[in-house]
N, C-alpha and C positions, 0 to 999 in steps of 0.2 A: 272249384274244380270244373273243368270243361267237360260237357257231356260228349262222348264219342259218337260221331255220326256214322251210321252203317250205310254204306252205299248199296243201292239196288243194282240189278243186272243192267239196266239202261244206263245208269250213272257210270258203272264200271266200263261199259262198252265205249262211252264217250271220253274216257281219259286219254290224254295224249300218249302215254306209254302203251296203252292197248292198241291205239291206232297205229303206232309205230310197229308193234309186233305183227299186226295184221298186214301191214304193207309189206313186210318181209315174208309173209306167208304166200302171197301170190298176187296175180293181177286183180283188177277191180271186179271182174266177173266172179272169180274164185272167192273173193272176200264177201261179195253180196250173197253168194250161195252159202257160204259158211255161216254168215249171220242169220240167214233165213232158216236153214235146216239144222245146224249143229249147236248154236249157242242157246243156252238156257234162257227162258223168259219167266219172270216172276209171276205173270198171270196164269201160268200152268202149274204153279205150286199148290200143294195141299198142306195145311198146317200139320206139323209133326210127322210128315211122311217123306221118306227118302227112298231112292232107288239105286240099285247096283246092276250094271250091265255085265253079263258073263262072257260075251263074245269079244272078238277082236284082240286088241293089244293089251298086254299086262301093264300094270302100273308099278313104278318104283319111285316116282317123283319126290314126294315129301316124306317117304318112309313106308314101312310095312304096316298095313292096316286095311280096314274095309273102306274102299273108295266108293263114295256116294255122290249122288246128285239129286236135285229136287224136280227136275223137268224130265219126265219119263220119255217123252218123244225125242228130245235132244240127245239123251243118252243112247237111245236105240239107234238114232241116225248116225251118231259118230262111232260109238264103240261096237255096235252090232251091225255095221254096214247097212244102214237103212232098214234094219229089222231082218236082214237075211241070215244072220248067224247069232246064236246065243239067245239068252232070255233076259228079261228085266225082272229082277227080284225086288220085292217091296219090303220095307222096314218101317216100323213106327216107333217113335220115341222123341225125347226132347233133350238130346245131348248138348253139352255146353262146348261151343267151338270158339277158339281164339281167332279173331278176325285178322287175317294176313292178306287180304285181297289187294291192298296197295303194295306195289313192288318194294317201295322203300320200307314199309313195315315188315315185310317178309325178310328183306336183306338184313335189317337191324336185328330181328329175332334170330336169324340164322347165325349171325356173327356172335350174338350173346350165347347161343347154344354151343358153338365151337369153342369159345373161350372157356366155358364152364365144363364141357365134357370131351372136348377134342372132336375132330372130324371122325365120325364113326361109319362103319359099313351100313348100308341101307338107310342112311340118314337117321340112325337111331338117336343121335344127339337132339334132333328136332322133337322126336317123340318124348324123350326124357324131360326136356324143358317144358313141353306142353303139359304133361302130367303134373310136373312139379308146380306149375302155376295154377293148377286146379281146373284145367280144361280136359275134355274128353277127346278132342281132336282139333284139326285145323280147317278153317274155311279159307280157301285161296281162289285166285282167279287166273285161269289159263285159257286165253282166247283161241289158242291153237287146238284145244280139246273142245269142251262144252261151255267154257266160260266159268261161271261160279261152280266150284266143286268142293267136296269135303273129303277129308280122310279121318276116319274114326279109329282111335286107338283103343278106347274102352268100349269094345263091341257089345258089352252087356247093357249099354245104355239105350240100345234099340231092340225092338222085338221083331223077330223074323215073322213075316206074314205069309211065308211060302212053306211048301212041304219039305224042302231041303233043310238040313240041320245047319244052323249058323256056325257051329264049331267045325263041321266038315267043310263048309263053304270057305271059312277064313283060312283053314289049313291049305286048301287048294290055291288060294291067293298067294300064299307064301312059298309055294314050290316053283 
């Protein structure tokens, strides 16, 4: 059995499909700025530590859940308008994420979920298949946001390190 290779943020940035998406994002100066300020860097990660940005735009991408990142500064830059709006909340834990960072893996997984559950509102079919396969959430790559991101469906797998209640916080995400 082949061991699955987990690509890091640098490897993911260098993929041809990532470059193609970034080229559609803007001109060379915009792309350089995005890479410098908004994209997560593994050297900024802390073991078993995740962050959630409260400002800016809401997420609906891969389903309803707690959207997390591992690079606090990249999240603040992108979602909180360079720290102007919102907070960065910290969570600790070791959830198990299915790795869908490669676009082909995500597309294959999505197709399987639709076949099994039908296309559902808020991409609920992705959540159901993720949980069925024994994972707590999805690791994916979106270079138009912060690059490597996570959506956690089993929110009890992380411990809130903030004064705000996780239960209240997640309900706010779903409104």
